N, CA, C and O of each residue as an XYZ file, in Angstrom:
356
protein
N      87.503     85.088    114.617
C      88.543     85.913    115.520
C      88.622     85.567    116.818
O      87.534     85.412    117.372
N      89.552     85.406    117.440
C      89.704     85.054    118.891
C      90.079     86.680    119.354
O      90.499     87.674    118.763
N      89.633     86.311    120.910
C      90.074     87.451    121.719
C      91.634     87.834    121.516
O      91.992     89.001    121.360
N      92.359     86.941    121.530
C      93.858     87.165    121.548
C      94.304     88.076    120.475
O      95.032     89.064    120.571
N      93.708     87.541    119.388
C      94.082     88.317    117.961
C      93.746     89.953    117.890
O      94.407     90.908    117.482
N      92.323     89.825    118.516
C      91.835     91.194    119.056
C      92.799     92.299    119.628
O      93.125     93.423    119.244
N      93.118     91.509    120.710
C      94.091     92.232    121.537
C      95.181     92.435    120.970
O      95.620     93.568    121.167
N      95.942     91.625    120.190
C      97.220     92.125    119.092
C      97.051     92.869    118.481
O      97.915     93.742    118.401
N      95.869     92.968    117.702
C      95.477     93.996    116.692
C      95.548     95.492    117.575
O      96.292     96.437    117.312
N      94.777     95.427    118.439
C      94.685     96.889    119.454
C      95.950     97.257    119.993
O      96.317     98.431    120.041
N      96.731     96.153    120.461
C      97.895     96.696    120.866
C      98.766     97.136    119.808
O      99.344     98.213    119.955
N      98.966     96.375    118.632
C      99.818     97.222    117.675
C      99.165     98.665    117.139
O      99.879     99.584    116.737
N      98.149     98.712    117.176
C      97.302     99.959    116.876
C      97.779    101.152    117.842
O      98.223    102.247    117.497
N      97.565    100.641    119.180
C      98.018    101.999    120.124
C      99.719    102.100    120.011
O     100.279    103.160    120.291
N     100.376    101.069    119.638
C     101.784    101.160    119.537
C     102.049    102.214    118.323
O     102.754    103.208    118.498
N     101.486    101.944    117.195
C     101.600    102.755    116.034
C     100.963    104.200    116.034
O     101.406    105.000    115.210
N     100.111    104.538    116.761
C      99.661    105.888    117.413
C     100.538    106.471    118.232
O     100.810    107.671    118.240
N     101.042    105.537    119.009
C     102.307    106.083    119.992
C     103.736    106.919    119.103
O     104.232    108.043    119.184
N     104.025    105.701    118.275
C     105.148    106.030    117.746
C     104.909    107.161    116.459
O     105.879    107.804    116.056
N     103.818    107.313    115.971
C     103.674    108.174    114.787
C     103.615    109.667    115.509
O     104.139    110.659    115.001
N     103.028    109.677    116.540
C     102.613    110.922    117.158
C     103.455    111.458    118.046
O     103.259    112.584    118.502
N     104.764    110.509    118.480
C     105.673    110.966    119.373
C     106.630    112.350    118.844
O     106.939    113.313    119.546
N     106.977    112.130    117.433
C     107.750    113.237    117.272
C     107.097    114.622    117.288
O     107.787    115.627    117.461
N     105.707    114.688    117.099
C     105.031    116.170    116.832
C     104.756    116.421    118.589
O     104.930    117.601    118.891
N     104.462    115.748    119.471
C     104.195    115.601    120.838
C     105.535    116.213    121.747
O     105.519    117.043    122.656
N     106.649    115.501    121.164
C     108.055    115.937    121.767
C     108.153    117.494    121.551
O     108.322    118.320    122.448
N     108.014    117.762    120.148
C     108.536    119.212    119.420
C     107.408    120.132    120.160
O     107.736    121.277    120.472
N     106.324    119.751    120.401
C     105.511    120.713    121.085
C     105.935    120.697    122.502
O     106.259    121.792    122.960
N     105.996    119.698    123.264
C     106.656    119.746    124.320
C     108.077    120.743    124.510
O     108.079    121.593    125.401
N     109.104    120.591    123.733
C     110.020    121.492    123.765
C     109.575    122.800    123.574
O     109.599    123.589    124.519
N     109.156    123.144    122.430
C     108.530    124.533    122.318
C     108.204    124.924    123.336
O     108.867    125.809    123.876
N     106.871    124.304    124.045
C     106.299    125.204    124.820
C     107.197    125.212    126.332
O     106.867    126.077    127.143
N     108.065    124.473    126.621
C     109.024    124.498    127.658
C     109.912    125.907    127.394
O     110.037    126.759    128.275
N     110.509    126.027    126.053
C     111.274    127.085    125.966
C     110.569    128.428    125.970
O     111.097    129.445    126.421
N     109.176    128.379    125.370
C     108.464    129.649    125.473
C     108.019    129.970    127.004
O     107.881    131.115    127.435
N     107.822    128.811    127.741
C     107.427    128.989    129.121
C     108.416    129.807    129.876
O     108.092    130.740    130.611
N     109.933    129.319    129.609
C     111.006    129.894    130.300
C     111.213    131.467    129.860
O     111.386    132.420    130.619
N     111.154    131.473    128.537
C     111.254    132.651    127.981
C     110.271    133.791    128.911
O     110.653    134.858    129.392
N     108.762    133.117    128.987
C     107.996    134.286    129.257
C     108.498    134.396    130.972
O     108.454    135.515    131.483
N     108.901    133.377    131.699
C     109.172    133.669    133.023
C     110.478    134.780    133.218
O     110.552    135.686    134.048
N     111.367    134.439    132.285
C     112.606    135.399    132.332
C     112.117    136.885    131.936
O     112.616    137.861    132.496
N     111.244    137.001    131.070
C     110.965    138.204    130.612
C     109.596    138.916    131.209
O     109.221    140.049    130.910
N     108.997    138.100    132.026
C     107.579    138.432    132.963
C     106.513    138.931    131.799
O     105.720    139.865    131.919
N     106.677    138.147    130.736
C     105.452    138.335    129.687
C     104.687    137.609    129.998
O     105.219    136.500    129.929
N     103.273    137.485    130.461
C     102.291    136.397    130.967
C     101.122    136.540    130.052
O      99.977    136.765    130.444
N     101.504    136.386    128.734
C     100.554    136.446    127.558
C     100.241    134.931    127.264
O     101.220    134.229    127.011
N      98.970    134.326    127.266
C      98.461    132.785    126.997
C      98.741    132.255    125.853
O      99.125    131.120    125.572
N      98.436    133.508    124.966
C      98.401    133.084    123.229
C      99.899    132.960    122.771
O     100.211    132.484    121.679
N     100.817    133.437    123.713
C     102.160    133.537    123.022
C     102.757    132.368    122.229
O     103.361    132.452    121.160
N     102.407    130.959    123.132
C     102.700    129.798    122.966
C     102.165    129.133    121.567
O     102.705    128.219    120.945
N     101.084    129.763    121.272
C     100.144    128.879    120.169
C     100.859    128.653    118.967
O     101.043    127.591    118.373
N     101.332    130.085    118.622
C     101.670    129.907    117.057
C     103.209    129.313    116.985
O     103.496    128.656    115.985
N     103.932    129.460    117.723
C     105.294    128.774    117.822
C     104.994    127.220    117.877
O     105.631    126.427    117.183
N     104.048    126.855    118.691
C     103.955    125.309    118.573
C     103.094    124.815    117.244
O     103.377    123.788    116.628
N     102.097    125.620    116.927
C     101.470    125.063    115.574
C     102.514    125.103    114.537
O     102.472    124.139    113.773
N     103.575    126.096    114.280
C     104.462    126.027    113.051
C     105.804    124.812    113.449
O     106.459    124.166    112.631
N     105.908    124.788    114.842
C     106.934    123.498    115.131
C     106.132    122.153    114.615
O     106.735    121.328    113.929
N     104.774    121.968    114.965
C     104.309    120.853    114.530
C     103.755    120.670    113.017
O     103.483    119.519    112.676
N     103.581    121.650    112.150
C     103.307    121.761    110.854
C     104.664    121.190    110.378
O     104.678    120.257    109.575
N     106.020    121.835    110.946
C     107.335    121.680    110.388
C     107.534    120.190    110.709
O     108.022    119.579    109.758
N     107.267    119.388    111.880
C     107.350    117.905    112.047
C     106.744    117.181    111.135
O     107.254    116.225    110.551
N     105.434    117.681    110.949
C     104.458    116.945    109.842
C     105.324    116.815    108.512
O     105.497    115.765    107.892
N     105.856    118.112    108.170
C     106.298    117.892    106.725
C     107.660    117.249    106.858
O     108.179    117.042    105.761
N     108.327    116.906    107.825
C     109.634    116.435    108.035
C     109.405    114.625    108.257
O     110.153    113.761    107.799
N     108.336    114.432    108.966
C     107.979    113.066    109.242
C     106.953    112.322    108.597
O     106.747    111.113    108.706
N     106.168    113.369    107.739
C     105.058    112.799    106.990
C     105.231    111.479    106.493
O     104.487    110.546    106.795
N     106.222    111.394    105.722
C     106.545    110.263    104.873
C     106.830    109.169    105.576
O     106.526    108.089    105.070
N     107.354    109.191    106.647
C     107.748    108.060    107.709
C     106.634    107.491    108.159
O     106.451    106.275    108.106
N     105.606    108.513    108.750
C     104.374    108.231    109.365
C     103.334    107.468    108.256
O     102.719    106.445    108.559
N     103.246    108.042    107.089
C     102.464    107.445    106.254
C     103.165    106.117    105.807
O     102.259    105.323    105.556
N     104.421    105.512    105.592
C     104.619    104.372    105.423
C     104.479    103.438    106.523
O     104.075    102.308    106.246
N     104.758    103.738    107.772
C     104.203    102.919    109.019
C     102.811    102.844    108.905
O     102.392    101.708    109.127
N     101.955    103.672    108.633
C     100.550    103.148    108.410
C     100.205    102.588    107.543
O      99.335    101.741    107.743
N     100.751    102.806    106.080
C     100.516    101.637    105.090
C     100.934    100.552    105.402
O     100.156     99.615    105.221
N     102.108    100.291    105.900
C     102.825     98.945    105.970
C     101.668     98.044    107.034
O     101.413     96.853    106.853
N     101.069     98.873    108.128
C     100.416     98.311    109.172
C      98.868     97.931    108.398
O      98.171     96.939    108.609
N      98.619     99.006    107.498
C      97.176     98.189    106.698
C      97.252     97.007    105.997
O      96.444     96.078    105.980
N      98.797     97.188    105.148
C      98.961     95.965    104.175
C      99.118     94.903    105.146
O      99.099     93.819    104.564
N      99.251     94.798    106.282
C      99.570     93.561    107.098
C      98.128     93.125    107.566
O      97.883     91.923    107.462
N      97.330     93.793    107.973
C      95.956     93.762    108.370
C      95.167     93.338    107.125
O      94.213     92.588    107.334
N      95.413     93.696    105.897
C      94.961     93.176    104.624
C      95.364     91.735    104.210
O      94.478     90.966    103.837
N      96.596     91.352    104.255
C      96.983     90.186    104.080
C      96.659     89.012    104.970
O      96.727     87.831    104.626
N      96.191     89.606    106.504
C      96.022     88.450    107.415
C      94.331     88.568    107.667
O      93.800     88.126    108.685
N      93.598     89.226    106.589
C      92.223     89.426    106.883
C      91.589     87.980    106.673
O      90.643     87.620    107.374
N      92.036     87.310    105.864
C      91.202     85.695    105.889
C      91.235     84.981    107.377
O      90.346     84.241    107.798
N      92.526     85.376    108.145
C      92.577     84.638    109.368
C      91.719     85.248    110.059
O      91.187     84.541    110.915
N      91.302     86.552    109.995
C      90.155     87.146    111.046
C      89.076     86.949    110.792
O      88.332     87.430    111.646
N      88.364     86.254    109.682
C      86.816     85.727    109.216
C      86.812     84.513    110.119
O      85.740     84.376    110.709
N      87.634     83.688    110.355
C      87.544     82.344    110.800
C      87.087     82.385    112.347
O      86.935     81.336    112.973
């Protein structure tokens, strides 16, 4: 296995992680921003107020995009398994 192959696998792995986590991170960011604006407007300075809405939003995104994420991860693992003989050289 060459250094180039290792770098390619690492690059594809990092891209897969970014691609699969982006929906949840984006929703968490948007929900946090909306709650922050709400807190500023109403002068409520409770730190724990953002926790539950973000948690529910992330769970909802996992439910909505979980199948897509699993397909991406499974396809990546299939490609790695198919090319396994090349990595042993």
